[in-house]
N, C-alpha and C positions, 0 to 999 in steps of 0.2 A: 494611580494605578495600583491595584492590589498586588502585594508581593507573595509569590509562591512560598510554601513552607519548605525550608531546606531540611533534608534528611541525610543520614550517613551514606546511604547508597543512591542518592539522587534527590529529586524534589518531586512533590506531588502537586497537581493543580486539578481543578474540576474538569470533568469531561464536557465537551461541547454538546449541544442538543443532538446533533447528528451522531456523535460518538455514543451518546447515552442510548439512542435507539438501537444502534448496532450491538452494543453490549447487552442490552435487554434481550434482543433476539437470540444472541449467543447463549444467554442463560437459559432461555426456554428450550433451545435445541442445540446443545453443544456438539462439537466435533464435526461440523459441516463445513463445506468449502464454498457455500453460495456467494460469499462476499470476498472471495479471493480475486484480486485484480492483477493482470499480467501485462508486462510490456516486453518486447523482444527485438533483437537485431540479428540479422545475418551478417557476419563479419568475414569478408574475403580478403586474403592477403596475410602478410606476416602479423603475428599477434604476440605481444609480450604479456604472458599470462600473469606474471608477478605484478607488472605495471597495471594491468586491468584490476586485479584484486586491490592494489593500493589505491586506485582511483575510486573504486566502490567504497572503500573504507573512508576516504576523504569526504565523499558525499554524505555518508552516515554521520561522520564527525561534525559536519556543518549543520545538520538539521535535527533538532531535538525530537521531532515527531517520529523519526526513523529509529530512535532509541527508546521509544515509549512502549510501556505495557499498561495494563489496567488492574487496579485494585478495587475491591469492594469495601467501602468504609460506611458502616451504618446503613448498609443496603443500597448505597449510591456509588456509581462508578467514579473513579478518579484516575487521572493519568499519572503514571509514575515514570519520570524521565531519568534514565540512567546517565551518569556523567560520561560513561564510555561503554560501548558495545562493539565487539568484534563482528565484522561482516560475516554473515552465514553464506559461505561460498563453496560450492561443490563442483566437481568436474566429472563429466561422463564421456567416455571415449567410444564412439561408434565407428571409428575409422576402419575397424576390422570387419564390420558387417558388409556382406555382399552388396555391391553398389545398387543392384536392382531392388533390394529390400531396405536400403538405408532410409529413404524418405518415410516409409511406413513405420520404421522403428523410431525415427525422430518424432513423428506424430504421437506415438505411444508414450515416448519419454516425456514430451511436453504435456500430454494429457495427465499423466501420473503426477507430474509436478504441480499442475494446477489443482488437483483434487486432494492434495495433502492439506489437512486443516491446520489452522494456527491455534495456539493456546494463548488467549488474550492476557492471561495473568502471568504467564512465564516468558513468552516471546522466544526469539525475536519475531516481530510481525512483518518482516520482509526478508527475503532470501534470494540468492542468485545461483543459477546453475549454468555453467559453461559446457556446451555439448560440442565435442570435437568430431567433425565429420571427415576431416582430412587435414593434411599438414597446413594448408592455407585456407581452410574452410571451417568456420565455427558458427554456432548460434549461442547468443547470450540471452537467457530468460531471467527476468526479475519478477518475482511474485510477492505481492504485498496484501495485507488485509485492508479492506476499504476504510477501516477506522483510522488508518495512518496515511491515507493517500486520497487525492481528489483528481479532478479532471485535468489539471495542469501538471500533475506529477511526472508523467512521461516526458513532456517537453522540457521541464526543468532538469530531470535526471539526464536526458540526452545531452543537453548543453553542458552541464557541470561534469558529467562523466567524461565526455570528450575532451574538455579543457584540462581536467586533472590528468587524464591518461597521456595527453600530448606532452604535458609538462614533465611528468614522471619519466616518460620514455626518453625525453631529452636531458634527463639528469637534473631537472629543476624541481623545486618545491612548488606545488600549485599555488597560484596567487589570486584566486577568485575573490571578489569583494565579500566583505563580511555580510552575513544574513542579517538584514536590518530588523525584520519582524519574524519571530518564531510563531508557531501555531498556538502556543500557550498565550502569547500576547493577544491573538484574535479571540481566544476563549475568554480572557479577562474582559476585553471590550464587549463581547456578546453578553456576558453575565452582568456587567455594569449597565448596559443599555436595557436589558430585559428585566427591569425591576418588577416586583409584585404589582405595583400600581400600573406600570406599562402593560403587563400581561393581562391584567383585569380589563383595561381599556380595549385591548385588541380582542379579548374574548367577548366582551359586551358587543362590540361591533359585529362580529360574526353571528352572535346569537340573534341580533336584530335582522341581519341580512338573510339568515336562514329560517326565520320564523315562518311556520306554516309549511315548510318543506316536508316531503314524505319521509317517514322514518327509515325506509329502505328503498333502494333502487333495484328495479328488475331490468337489467341490461341484456341485450341479445349477445350471444356468444357464437363464434364460428366453430368451436369444438368443445367437447366435454372437458371440464377442468379435471386434471389428474388427482388421484388421491394423495400423491406425494409430490413435493417439489422436484424439479429436474436439476440434477447436478451438472448438466452439460455446460461447458464453458469453452470459449474460443480464444486461442492465443494467436495473435497476429504476429508474424515474424517479418522483419523488414531488412533490407540490405543496409550495410553500414552507412550509406549516404542517404537513406530514405527517411530517417527520423523514426518516431514512435508515437503511438497513441497516448 
């Protein structure tokens, strides 16, 4: 397996094909929030804020991908993995907002959080905001760029965050199993598998399959395509026992 290049402030490894696509789109149109991904929980009951922050830090410490930013080297994106990155954790207190207006203000707060873009070169590419609605009522929102999270991220985060929080609140160090495979290991496997010869074989197959296909497709549409992409995003908020997307 290829060894990543060690640097003074971390290590760099190639970007995966999916990350390279997202990086390229960001270069074309920087400062957008289209690929922000959010997970959230409604937490009812006593909350140890320091313990929650410590648990979030533990999750970041465990996963290289959550400490990753992207460099451009000779015009190609590379992941830069920091050996340490402090959790980006902010608190918003809405408990003083009139009860009849609190839900609407919560929605505005969550919408604003979702629409703040990430800087892929500077990072961090994931952040958390705890919104206090009352003494025993909170919402935790975690927003990440899609370049550092996938479909299972919410499930993994929910499990590890809960386990780490329970341990810290009980005065113990979290003892989750070591992460056996980091995302950089997957990228190395992907790069080794998709050799130039393999890529040429795959490309030749699809050239043959698509021979004679029309150069463009005219597909029916139910509505007129807008001139600009829609920034609208939905943040689902769950109860503390409900899990996350």
